[in-house]
Phi, psi and omega in degrees: 000137179236132178247125175290186183299153170282127185253119182246094192245113183250344173206159180259023186276151179276163186286132172248016180291143179259341183231140181297148182276164181290146177297148171270165185254123179248147174268123185304130182101336187274135175303125183280356188291324187257036182268134192263180183301335182268016180067016180263129174283122175297336176186122191293324182262013179244154355294151175223141353288165183203146174300346177299331187266008177258139177233140179299136175210099187300342189274350182269165178296324184267345184081007176232168179212137176290127178223126171249137177221165173065212183300341185283345181289132176285144182219157183278153182278342177281157174259130006287146179291136179228157181293138177241023180277108184295340181292346179281343180251321177239087182294140187238143186256017180167169178276152183297132175295349176258004185287146174287154174249124191245134173212174176216151177257359183074002171218168181280140185258147175290117181282350190290326172291351187232069187292152174286171180290340180276348182245004186222144177272346186241137172287162176266105180221356182289153182300333186267005184273111170268140349293166174233144173248117189239131179281115187305317187296323183250338187076005181294132171285135183257127175304141181192167170241158176244130174249132177251126183310108182271357180265353182297115182275333179253114182310323190284350177250020181282128177258153171241144182234119172273124185246102180291144182267013177216153175293121179288149185285150176290151177050046180228137183265143182230146180237140172257119176245136182232137178205153171068017173289139183231168175276176181298338182275354182098358183280136181288133181284123179283151176290158175296157193293321180302311181292328173299311184303315182295318183292331179264359177060044179231067186257358181053220180265028183298118183292340181264317188274333182292323180291336185277341183305305186302310183284335178291308183292325177290324190270333191239325187250013183232000000 
């Protein structure tokens, strides 16, 4: 199973910028999608799963392999610090079709529009339901529930987990589209700066975002 970039869409407006923005600063190995205007990553390993963590490998059945580098690699908490990256021992050529899809906004989200499976009788699959899980090749909406981490003690570390109610297909691309999510106070949560630039095709000469622009706009915004 392959997951395209996480879409955090709060408006459908086109970019009105007249000058290219200054390049953001990215940490090698961290997903660039959740980097804010201060070049701070909301979470190095999110969104997950993501094509960002797939590398070409002609020796595997899918031609891909999951690879974590830099701060995205799991490590032990004890000293001396050792790698806890299971992919170093059990290589995977794609993500599990049963995995939860995890992301964060860097702020606490209002959980009411995202009820957990234990509190709602209906899965979310209608076109108007945000967030949406979409099979890229067909446009079919996949029913799912959203869990908001109730244990997060730091608003910036609150995770949201999308749980599909069907096993996702192998060798298939899926897109997660999110819109209209607010804080508990009702403020619409803006997309991270790096994602906003990709969405509006305004990356300037950014060495990290520019290579992503063609595939992102082709697979997700057109």
